[in-house]
N, C-alpha and C positions, 0 to 999 in steps of 0.2 A: 402549517404556519407557526412561526415562533410566537411565544407568549409576549404580550405587550410589555410586561414588567422587565423581561430580559432584554428586549429591544431597547427600551429606555435606558436601562442600566449600562448597556454596552455603548450607547450613544454618549451618555454622560462620561463614561470612561475615556472614549475617544477624544472628546472635547478637552477633558482634563489633561490627557497625555500630550495633545498638540499644544495646549496652553503652557504646560511645563517646559516643552521643548523650545518655544519661541519667546516666552515672556522674560523680561528683564526686571520688571518692577516687583519688589519683594512682596508687596501687598497682593498683587495679582497672583504671584506664585503660591501664596498662602491660600487664596481662594480656590485655585485649581487643585491643590492638594486636598482641600476639603471636599471638592466635587469627586475626586477619585475615591476618597474614603466613603463617601455616600454611595457610590456605585457598588463598592465592595459590600457594604452593609445590606443593600438591596439583594444582591446575589446570595449572600450568606443566609439571609432570612428565608429565601424561597427555595434553596437547594441544600444538598448535603455537603457542599464544599465548604471547608473550614476557612475562617478569616486568614489563617496563616498561609494556606495554599493560595487563596485569592491574592494575598499580598505579594507572594512570590510570582504569581502569574502576571500581575500588573506592574509591579515596581521594576521588573526586569525589562519591560518594554519601554523604549525611549524613542523620541522623534515622532514624526507624523504617523499616526496609526493606519496601517493597511491590513487587509485580510492575510491570514496565514495560508500556506499552501501545503496540501496533503497530496502526495503522488503515489499512485498504485499501479501495479502491473497486472495486466489481464492476459493469461496464458491458457491456450486451449490445445489439448492433445487427444486424439481419438474420440472426439465428441464429448470431452469432459473439461471442466474448468478447475484450474489449480487454486486451492485455498490453503491458508495456514491457520492453525489454531493459536489464538493469542493467549499468552500466559496471564495477562492482566484480568481477563474476564472469562476465559475458557471457551470463548466463542470464535467463530471462523470469519476470516476476511481475506481479501486479495492482498498479496504481499505489498508492503509499502509503508510510508510514514511521512513525517514532516520534511519539507524541503530544507536542505542544508545550505548555509551561506557558502559561496565559492564553488558550488557544483551546479551543473545544468540539470534540467529535468531528466534528460537521457541518462546522465551519470548517476543521478539519484535512484532511478528505478533499477538500474543495473546493480548498484550497491545494496539496495533493499532486498532484491530477489536473492542475492548471494547470502546476505546476513540472515534472512528469515526462512529461506527454503533451500539453501546450499546449491543453487543452480546459477549457471552463467546464461544470460539472456541477451538476445539481440532486439532492442526496441525498434518497432516497425513504424508505428504512427500513433498520434494522439486520437483516441476515440471520443473522449468527452471532457469538457471542463464544466463542472457543476458548482453552483452556489449552495453551500450547506443549508442555508435558510429556506431554499425552495424545494427541499426534499424531506422525506419522512425520517429525519435524524432526531435524536433526543436533544434537549437544550444544551448549549455549550457557551462558555464565557467568551469564546472566540468567534469571530466571523471568518469562515474558512472557504477557500476555493479548493475543489477536489479535481485532480487531473488523473484521468485513466488512460494508460498507454498500453497498446497491444504489443506484446512481446513474444518472441519465439525462443524456446529453450535450445541452447547450443550444447550444453554438457552439464554434468553433475547429477548425483543421486539425491533424491529427496530426503531432507533431514532438517529438523527444527534447529533454532538458534537460541540466542540469549533471551529473546522476547517471544519465542514461539515454541509450542510443544510438538505438534504434529504437522505434517505437510501431506496433502492428499488431493487427488483429483475426484471431482464429483460431477455427476450428470446434472444438467439444469433442472431436471424433474425431481431430483432427490438432494437438494441443497441442505446442509446441516443448519443448526441454529446460528444465525449470522450476528456478528458484532455490528449493530446498525449505526453506531457512531462512526464507523469506518466505511461501511457500504450497506446499501439496502438490497433486498431481493429484487425490487423493481429495477434498480440500476444494473445489477448483475445480469438479469435476463435481457435488458435492453442492449447491453454490451455484447452478450451472446448473439443476439439477433443481428447486430451490425457486423460482427466478425464472420459468422457462418454464412451470411448472405452477401458478404463482401461489399457492404455499403462504404462508399468512398468519402463521405462527408464526416465532419467532426460536430458532435452535438455540444451545444453550450447554452447556458442560461443568460 
């Protein structure tokens, strides 16, 4: 479960962002800006994220606030799961990243698998749509929905990209240290169970 202070800070931020998007009164706008600054101060006080980074995170967001979307590809071959080693933390994750404006989830997972693992994939079906807050992820300034898509490799030799070092297949019993901000061990093992037992339903929170 998410810490209460982080939940409150994000709720204040969301209210402030919506207010700034729709308010016309200059005094109301000033109050919403103060609320946004307050939410940043709360986060900066309890995390290692700098005020400058928080300012960039929040001031770039406009309009009614909605969850961000993280899309990841789940690829199984010969009883093993494909993972990429992230340069940012040297830990391992399913290939993927933030959804891009103008691209569908299918197009995004194809792009991310090529950029991070140098492989062309065929997305087959959505395995799960998870709410970041309901799983064992570390605190985040964003509210995130995670979309996991079962993909089949069509071609390409495994190779890292701009954001990844290594690309490798692992057995579910011998997973490396995972980047839990991106995916948890419990999630990966559940996806493995669904794919290997050909469960037809999509999991969602």
